[in-house]
C-alpha positions as CSV (number, residue, x, y, z in Angstrom):
1,M,1.2,-11.8,5.8
2,S,-2.4,-10.9,5.1
3,T,-3.1,-14.4,3.9
4,L,-1.6,-15.9,7.1
5,A,-3.7,-13.5,9.3
6,N,-6.8,-14.6,7.4
7,F,-6.0,-18.2,8.0
8,F,-5.8,-17.7,11.8
9,T,-8.9,-15.6,12.0
10,G,-12.6,-16.2,11.5
11,T,-14.1,-19.7,11.5
12,I,-11.0,-21.3,9.9
13,G,-8.8,-19.9,12.6
14,Q,-11.2,-21.1,15.3
15,A,-11.3,-24.6,13.8
16,F,-7.5,-24.7,13.4
17,S,-6.9,-23.6,17.0
18,S,-9.3,-26.2,18.4
19,S,-7.7,-28.9,16.2
20,C,-4.2,-28.1,17.4
21,I,-5.4,-28.2,21.0
22,I,-7.1,-31.5,20.6
23,Y,-3.9,-33.0,19.2
24,I,-1.9,-31.6,22.1
25,M,-4.5,-33.1,24.5
26,F,-4.3,-36.5,22.8
27,I,-0.5,-36.5,23.2
28,M,-0.8,-35.6,26.9
29,I,-3.4,-38.3,27.5
30,L,-1.1,-40.9,26.1
31,L,1.7,-39.6,28.2
32,S,-0.5,-39.6,31.3
33,I,-1.8,-43.1,30.7
34,R,1.8,-44.4,30.4
35,M,2.8,-42.7,33.6
36,Y,-0.2,-43.9,35.5
37,R,0.5,-47.5,34.5
38,K,4.1,-47.0,35.8
39,Q,3.3,-45.1,39.0
40,G,-0.4,-45.5,39.8
41,K,-0.5,-41.8,40.9
42,K,-4.1,-40.5,40.9
43,A,-2.9,-37.1,39.6
44,Y,-2.6,-38.7,36.1
45,L,-6.2,-39.8,36.2
46,Y,-7.3,-36.3,37.0
47,L,-5.2,-35.0,34.1
48,I,-6.7,-37.5,31.7
49,F,-10.2,-36.4,32.8
50,G,-9.3,-32.8,32.4
51,F,-7.8,-33.4,29.0
52,L,-11.0,-35.2,27.9
53,L,-13.1,-32.3,29.0
54,I,-11.0,-30.0,26.9
55,M,-11.2,-32.2,23.9
56,T,-15.0,-32.3,24.3
57,Y,-15.6,-28.5,24.3
58,Q,-12.9,-28.0,21.6
59,G,-14.7,-30.6,19.5
60,I,-17.9,-28.6,20.0
61,N,-16.0,-25.5,18.8
62,I,-14.9,-27.2,15.7
63,H,-18.4,-28.4,14.9
64,F,-19.9,-24.9,15.1
65,S,-16.9,-23.3,13.3
66,I,-16.8,-25.6,10.3
67,N,-20.6,-25.6,9.8
68,E,-20.8,-21.9,10.5
69,I,-23.8,-22.5,12.9
70,L,-24.7,-20.0,15.6
71,R,-24.7,-21.6,19.0
72,A,-27.6,-21.8,21.3
73,R,-27.1,-19.9,24.5
74,A,-27.3,-23.1,26.6
75,I,-24.5,-24.6,24.4
76,S,-22.2,-21.6,25.0
77,Y,-22.8,-21.8,28.7
78,F,-22.2,-25.5,28.7
79,V,-18.8,-25.0,26.9
80,E,-17.9,-22.3,29.4
81,I,-18.7,-24.7,32.3
82,L,-16.5,-27.4,30.8
83,Q,-13.7,-25.0,30.3
84,T,-13.9,-23.8,33.9
85,L,-14.1,-27.3,35.3
86,S,-11.1,-28.5,33.3
87,F,-9.1,-25.5,34.4
88,I,-9.7,-26.4,38.1
89,I,-9.0,-30.1,37.5
90,L,-5.8,-29.5,35.6
91,N,-4.3,-27.1,38.1
92,L,-5.0,-29.4,41.0
93,A,-3.7,-32.3,39.1
94,I,-0.4,-30.4,38.4
95,Y,-0.3,-29.6,42.1
96,Q,-0.7,-33.3,43.0
97,L,2.2,-34.2,40.7
98,Y,4.5,-32.5,43.2
99,N,2.6,-33.2,46.4
100,R,0.7,-36.0,48.1
101,N,-2.9,-36.4,47.6
102,S,-4.9,-35.5,50.7
103,K,-8.5,-35.0,51.9
104,R,-7.7,-31.3,52.2
105,T,-6.9,-31.1,48.5
106,V,-10.2,-32.9,47.6
107,I,-12.2,-30.5,49.8
108,Y,-10.4,-27.6,48.2
109,C,-11.3,-28.9,44.7
110,C,-14.9,-29.5,45.7
111,L,-15.3,-25.9,47.0
112,L,-14.0,-24.5,43.8
113,V,-16.3,-26.7,41.7
114,M,-19.2,-25.5,43.8
115,G,-18.6,-22.0,42.3
116,I,-19.4,-23.5,38.9
117,L,-22.7,-24.8,40.2
118,I,-23.7,-21.7,42.2
119,L,-23.2,-19.2,39.4
120,P,-25.8,-20.5,37.0
121,I,-28.3,-21.1,39.9
122,V,-27.9,-17.4,40.9
123,Q,-28.2,-16.3,37.3
124,L,-31.4,-18.4,36.9
125,L,-32.9,-16.9,40.1
126,I,-32.1,-13.4,38.9
127,D,-33.2,-14.0,35.3
128,P,-35.0,-17.3,34.6
129,L,-34.9,-16.5,30.9
130,F,-31.2,-15.6,30.6
131,L,-30.5,-18.7,28.5
132,S,-33.5,-18.1,26.2
133,G,-33.2,-16.0,23.0
134,P,-31.8,-16.5,19.5
135,P,-28.5,-18.4,19.0
136,T,-25.4,-16.3,19.0
137,D,-21.6,-16.6,19.0
138,H,-21.2,-13.8,21.5
139,F,-23.4,-14.7,24.5
140,A,-23.0,-12.1,27.2
141,G,-24.5,-14.4,29.9
142,V,-21.2,-16.3,30.3
143,W,-19.3,-13.4,31.7
144,P,-19.8,-14.5,35.4
145,L,-18.0,-17.8,34.6
146,Q,-15.2,-16.0,32.7
147,A,-14.8,-13.6,35.7
148,Y,-14.8,-16.6,38.0
149,N,-11.9,-18.1,35.9
150,L,-10.0,-14.9,36.4
151,V,-10.5,-15.2,40.1
152,L,-9.3,-18.8,39.9
153,C,-6.1,-17.7,38.3
154,L,-5.4,-15.5,41.3
155,I,-6.4,-18.2,43.8
156,F,-4.1,-20.8,42.2
157,A,-1.2,-18.3,41.9
158,L,-1.5,-17.6,45.7
159,T,-2.2,-21.1,46.9
160,L,-0.6,-23.6,44.5
161,G,2.2,-21.8,42.8
162,R,4.7,-21.9,45.6
163,R,4.2,-25.7,46.0
164,I,5.0,-26.4,42.3
165,R,8.6,-26.8,41.4
166,Q,8.3,-25.4,37.9
167,Q,7.2,-22.0,39.2
168,L,8.2,-19.9,36.2
169,K,6.3,-22.1,33.7
170,Y,3.3,-22.4,36.1
171,Y,3.0,-18.7,36.8
172,S,3.4,-18.0,33.1
173,S,0.6,-20.4,32.3
174,L,-1.7,-18.6,34.7
175,V,-0.8,-15.2,33.3
176,L,-1.4,-16.4,29.8
177,Y,-4.7,-18.0,30.7
178,G,-5.7,-14.7,32.3
179,V,-4.9,-12.8,29.1
180,I,-7.0,-15.3,27.1
181,L,-9.9,-14.7,29.5
182,A,-9.5,-10.9,29.3
183,L,-9.5,-11.0,25.5
184,N,-12.7,-13.1,25.6
185,L,-14.4,-10.6,27.9
186,L,-13.2,-7.7,25.7
187,G,-14.3,-9.3,22.5
188,N,-17.6,-10.6,23.7
189,H,-18.8,-7.8,26.0
190,V,-17.0,-4.6,25.2
191,L,-16.3,-4.5,21.5
192,T,-19.2,-4.6,19.1
193,K,-17.0,-6.1,16.4
194,P,-13.6,-7.6,17.6
195,S,-10.6,-6.6,15.5
196,A,-8.6,-9.0,13.4
197,F,-5.8,-8.7,16.0
198,I,-8.2,-9.7,18.8
199,E,-9.4,-12.7,16.8
200,L,-5.8,-13.7,15.9
201,T,-4.6,-13.7,19.5
202,H,-7.8,-15.3,20.7
203,N,-7.1,-18.3,18.4
204,L,-3.3,-18.5,18.8
205,L,-2.9,-17.9,22.6
206,P,-4.8,-21.1,23.6
207,I,-2.4,-23.1,21.5
208,V,0.5,-21.5,23.3
209,Y,-1.2,-22.0,26.7
210,Y,-1.8,-25.7,26.2
211,T,1.7,-26.2,24.8
212,L,3.0,-24.6,28.0
213,L,1.0,-27.1,30.0
214,Y,2.4,-29.9,27.9
215,F,6.0,-28.8,28.8
216,I,5.0,-28.6,32.5
217,L,3.8,-32.2,32.4
218,F,6.7,-33.4,30.2
219,D,9.3,-31.8,32.4
220,R,7.7,-33.4,35.5
221,V,7.7,-36.8,33.8
222,V,11.4,-36.4,32.9
223,E,12.1,-35.5,36.5
224,L,10.3,-38.6,37.8
225,L,12.0,-40.9,35.2
226,Q,15.4,-39.5,36.1
227,S,14.6,-40.0,39.8
228,V,13.6,-43.6,39.1
229,Y,16.7,-44.3,37.0
230,R,18.9,-42.6,39.6
231,S,17.5,-44.7,42.4
232,S,18.1,-47.9,40.3
233,I,21.9,-47.2,40.0
234,T,22.7,-45.6,43.3
235,D,22.8,-46.6,47.0
236,G,20.0,-45.1,49.0
237,L,22.1,-44.2,52.0
238,T,25.3,-42.7,50.5
239,S,24.0,-41.7,47.1
240,L,27.1,-43.5,45.6
241,Y,26.7,-45.8,42.6
242,N,25.7,-49.3,43.5
243,R,27.8,-52.3,42.9
244,R,26.1,-53.4,39.7
245,Y,26.4,-50.0,38.1
246,F,30.0,-49.5,39.3
247,N,31.0,-52.7,37.7
248,K,29.2,-51.8,34.5
249,V,31.0,-48.5,34.2
250,A,34.4,-50.1,35.0
251,S,33.8,-52.8,32.4
252,H,33.0,-50.1,29.8
253,Y,36.3,-48.4,30.4
254,I,38.2,-51.6,30.5
255,H,36.6,-52.7,27.2
256,E,37.8,-49.5,25.7
257,N,41.4,-50.4,26.7
258,L,41.7,-47.3,28.8
259,R,44.1,-47.0,31.8
260,V,41.9,-47.2,34.8
261,S,42.5,-47.9,38.5
262,V,40.3,-49.1,41.3
263,I,40.6,-47.8,44.9
264,F,39.0,-50.2,47.5
265,S,38.4,-48.9,51.0
266,D,36.9,-50.3,54.2
267,I,36.0,-48.4,57.3
268,D,38.1,-49.6,60.3
269,N,36.2,-51.0,63.3
270,F,32.9,-50.2,61.8
271,K,31.1,-53.1,63.5
272,K,32.3,-51.7,66.9
273,L,31.1,-48.3,66.0
274,N,27.6,-49.7,65.1
275,D,27.5,-51.5,68.4
276,T,28.7,-48.7,70.6
277,E,27.3,-45.6,68.9
278,G,24.2,-47.0,67.2
279,H,23.2,-47.4,63.6
280,H,22.2,-43.8,63.1
281,R,25.7,-42.6,64.1
282,A,27.4,-45.2,62.0
283,D,25.2,-44.3,59.0
284,G,26.2,-40.7,59.4
285,V,29.9,-41.6,59.4
286,L,29.5,-43.8,56.4
287,K,27.9,-40.9,54.5
288,Q,30.7,-38.6,55.6
289,V,33.3,-40.9,54.2
290,A,31.3,-41.3,51.0
291,N,31.2,-37.5,50.6
292,I,34.9,-37.2,51.0
293,M,35.5,-39.9,48.4
294,T,33.0,-38.2,46.0
295,E,34.8,-34.8,46.4
296,E,38.2,-36.3,45.7
297,L,37.0,-38.2,42.7
298,E,35.2,-35.3,41.1
299,G,36.4,-34.8,37.6
300,I,38.7,-37.9,37.6
301,G,36.3,-40.8,38.2
302,I,33.3,-42.2,40.0
303,T,32.6,-43.7,43.4
304,G,30.4,-46.6,44.6
305,R,29.3,-48.5,47.6
306,Y,30.4,-52.1,47.2
307,G,28.6,-53.5,50.2
308,G,28.3,-52.7,53.9
309,E,31.2,-50.4,54.9
310,E,33.1,-51.1,51.7
311,L,33.4,-48.1,49.4
312,V,35.2,-48.1,46.0
313,A,36.4,-45.6,43.4
314,L,37.2,-45.8,39.8
315,V,40.0,-43.5,38.6
316,V,39.7,-42.9,34.8
317,D,41.8,-39.7,34.4
318,K,45.1,-40.7,32.9
319,D,46.8,-37.7,34.6
320,A,45.6,-38.6,38.0
321,K,48.0,-40.6,40.3
322,V,45.9,-43.3,42.0
323,E,48.3,-43.6,44.9
324,E,48.0,-39.9,45.7
325,V,44.2,-39.9,45.4
326,A,44.0,-42.9,47.7
327,E,46.4,-41.3,50.3
328,T,44.4,-38.1,50.2
329,I,41.2,-39.9,50.9
330,R,42.7,-41.8,53.8
331,R,44.3,-38.7,55.3
332,R,41.1,-36.7,55.0
333,V,38.9,-39.4,56.6
334,A,41.4,-39.7,59.5
335,S,41.4,-35.9,60.1
336,E,37.8,-35.0,59.3
337,S,35.9,-38.0,60.9
338,I,35.9,-40.2,63.9
339,V,37.0,-43.2,62.0
340,T,39.9,-44.4,59.8
341,I,39.9,-46.4,56.6
342,S,42.1,-49.2,55.2
343,V,42.7,-48.6,51.5
344,G,44.0,-50.7,48.6
345,H,44.4,-49.9,44.9
346,S,45.2,-51.6,41.7
347,T,45.8,-50.4,38.2
348,L,44.6,-52.2,35.1
349,R,47.0,-54.4,33.3
350,K,46.5,-56.3,30.0
351,G,44.3,-59.3,30.2
352,V,42.7,-58.3,33.6
353,T,38.9,-58.4,33.8
354,T,36.7,-56.0,35.8
355,E,36.2,-58.6,38.6
356,E,39.9,-59.3,38.8
357,L,40.8,-55.6,39.0
358,V,38.4,-55.0,41.8
359,K,39.5,-58.2,43.6
360,Q,43.2,-57.0,43.4
361,A,42.3,-53.7,45.0
362,D,40.3,-55.6,47.6
363,Q,43.3,-57.8,48.4
364,A,45.5,-54.8,48.7
365,M,42.9,-53.2,51.1
366,Y,42.8,-56.4,53.1
367,H,46.6,-56.3,53.5
368,S,46.3,-52.7,54.8
369,K,43.7,-53.9,57.3
370,T,45.6,-56.9,58.6
371,T,48.9,-55.0,58.9
372,G,47.8,-52.1,61.1
373,K,44.8,-50.4,59.4
374,N,44.6,-46.7,58.5
375,K,47.0,-47.2,55.6
376,V,47.2,-47.5,51.8
377,T,48.6,-50.5,50.0
378,A,49.2,-50.9,46.2
379,Y,48.5,-54.3,44.8
380,A,51.7,-54.0,42.7
381,D,53.7,-54.0,46.0
382,L,52.2,-57.3,47.0
383,Q,53.4,-59.1,43.8
384,G,56.9,-59.7,45.2
385,S,55.7,-61.0,48.6
386,T,55.9,-64.7,49.3
387,S,52.4,-65.0,50.6
388,K,49.4,-63.1,49.2
389,P,46.5,-62.1,51.6
390,D,43.6,-64.5,51.5
391,R,40.3,-62.8,52.6
392,K,38.4,-65.7,54.2
393,T,37.2,-63.6,57.1
394,R,35.8,-60.1,57.5
395,L,37.6,-57.9,60.0
396,G,35.9,-55.0,61.7
């Protein structure tokens, strides 16, 4: 345990901490570059800039730690400026990952950066020689910037936190950063000789902090990728699966030789509804019917929008009775909405392809529509009829 503590303290501990942080920054830069190329969002450029600033001052830390050289006071102040600037940029970039970029945000950032410029000017006016003197690892003159960082933690918590979806992680990062700053102030300006525990936490907590930032960025990237994937397989209006993905899933189950059924429904008189009530009203009805189908297929299959007012369902649960599911959907639509639907269904038989199965359910639906509407027809019941329906025209 003592050997481990020795490894994470002193110059070795400082160099190890900075090396780990540089590696984390490198990974996040690669991730940000990839996301910027995909989305073109400026927030990723700000992140890259912030990460490069962090790598710069961490590289300076490694140089002085390994060579055991005391820093000039100007170098210590420069490192503190880079740390403060990167802290501002990273927090605003994280904010912009969840919100649109605006002039207000840019002005907000500029005002915070002005604090970094004003503090050294004020210090130089008060004491023009505050940067002079022998090199030291504990330069007391940086305390105004460290205090400003603590103020920034509070400002970001009050202004940005509620607008960032990962609030727990974000607030935790601010608290952790505040603890790091407090330890710096304590070790540099209060204690004459920091304890081993202070040194240990001073070296390890930054690694934890930047790892937490990595998870914030990674989780946001996963959210965005999931959103992009979701939009590529679903219909934008109804949130049902689109035709291509529906056929893909159906083909998968059919390839596995599982017993599946397709329900094909079409909203009756939908064109008339569009003409008389308007597109907005018709879209609302379409979403209502889609929600009913989704509720009835939950746990037993999936639903999709095949085109226009045509909605389909794939029943994959072997214990579910497709005729009962189809009838329940028809009955609920008739009682809960201002429209009715014509429904057809077909169950997979040996040698039938995905396209043929959907076509059979479509033909059964067409029979329902041409023989009175607001009814359910099984494709199997059409097999004995002398003439099969031929869908050459689209009815309303």
